[in-house]
N, C-alpha and C positions, 0 to 999 in steps of 0.2 A: 504495500500500498505506499502511493506517496502522500506527503505531506503538503499541504496548502503552498507553502515555501517554495517546496520544488518545483509547482506547479506557475509561482509566479512568472511574470515575464522579465527579462533580463533588462536592466536598469543603465540606459546611455549616460555618457557624459556630453557637454558642451560646450563650448565659450565661445569669447568674440574675439575680435584678434591680439588687442592688448591683455585679455587676459582679468578684467578689472570684473566682468559680469560670467558668473558659469550657472549651469541650470543642469537638471538631470531632468532625464523624459524616459519612460516606458520603452521599451521595444516592441510596442502595440500599435504602430500605425497603422492606420484602417485606410489608406490610399497613398501614395504616391505621384507626382506631376512634374513635369515640366515646364512652367509658365512664362510665355513668349508675349507676353501684355505689355504696353509702353510704364505701367506703373512699377512694375517689378524688374523690368530692366533698368529702370533711372535709379531705383534703389537699392539695388545691386554693382550697378554700373558693369552689367554683364549681359552675355544676349538673351539671358533666359533664366529664371530663377528653378534650382529642383528644391522640391520641398516635401514633405513629409504632413499629411493630415492626421490627429488625433485630437479627443476629447482636450476640453484645457484643463481640468482637473489632474490630468496625466503627465506634467509640466510642472515641474518647480525651480523657484529661482535657489539655489546654494551659496551661491556668494555674490556682492554686489548689486543688490537691488538700487542702492541709493543712485548708480551710477544709469539706469534704465530711461530712456527717456520713448516716450510713448506718442510716436509721430502719430499725428490723426485723432491722439486722445486726450491729452491738454485743453486744446483750442478748440473740441466740437462737442456738442450736443453726442447723450451716446457713445461715450470713449471707453466704458466701461465693454462696450459690445461688440468696438468693431477698432482697432489700431493695429500699427507694425512698432516694435519693440526694437529700439536700438541701443547700444550703447555710447553713454554723452561722453565719454575720451574718445574713444575710435570711432564711433559710425556704423561697427557692424550691425547689420542687421540682424535679428537674431532669429525671430518667429512673429507672425502677424496673429491676430485677435481675428477669428472671422465665424460668421456664422451665428450672428446674435452672442456673441462673447460664449457658446459651448466649445468651440472647435480654436484650435492654432495649426498654422502651420509654422513646421518648424523645417527653418532652412539647414537642407541637408548638410551645405556647405562647413556650418558651424560644429557640427558634431564630432567630437573627437574618437568618439567611439563607431565601428561600423555597423549600421542597421540592419536588418536582416531583409528589409524590405530594399525593392528598387523601382525609379520611376515606370509607369507602364504605358505614357501617351504623353505627346505634346498639345497644351492647350493655348486658345488665340494665338494660334499659329498665322490666324489671319489679318493682325499685326504685328509680326516680327519682326526684326530687324531686317533688313532687305540687303544689309553684308552680312547675311549668318546663315548659312544652309545646313537644313536638317541632315544628316547622312545616315542616320541609324534607321531599323527598320519599326521603328514605333509607331502607333497610329497617331496623328495628327489630326485635332480639333481647330476649328476657326476659331468657336468661343468653347463658353465651358457653361452649362447646364446642373 
C-alpha cells in the first residue's frame, strides 16, 4: 500500500533571473502551450512564451514576495483576478494570473527543475512575429478558446 506522500506530485522550484523571487509549484500542470500573442512577446522579449497552466493554489512564493510587481494588477480594477507577476529587481516574468484568478500560467523558462509536461500546441499564431518561423510539428491555432 502506498502512502499519500508517495502519491503526491513532485514539487518544482522556479526563480527569476537575479534570484530575488523564488517559487515552488506542483508538477501537475494541466496544459502547456507556446503563446505567440503580442502581449506575451513584449512581456518576454521573445518570439513566444512557453507556459504551463495550473490551479493558482498550487503555486507558492517561497522567497522575495516583496520584490513581486503585479503588472496590470496594482493599477487596474479586479487585479486579484488577472495580472502578470514580475520581479521588481530584474524584470523577469514569472507567471500570469488568469481565468478570474483561479489559474496561473507559469513561464516554463523560469523553472529550475524540469517539468513532466511539454507544450502541446502553438496559440495565437495569427499574430506571431513575422520574423519567426515555427519549425516543429505541434498544432497551430490562430487564436485560443
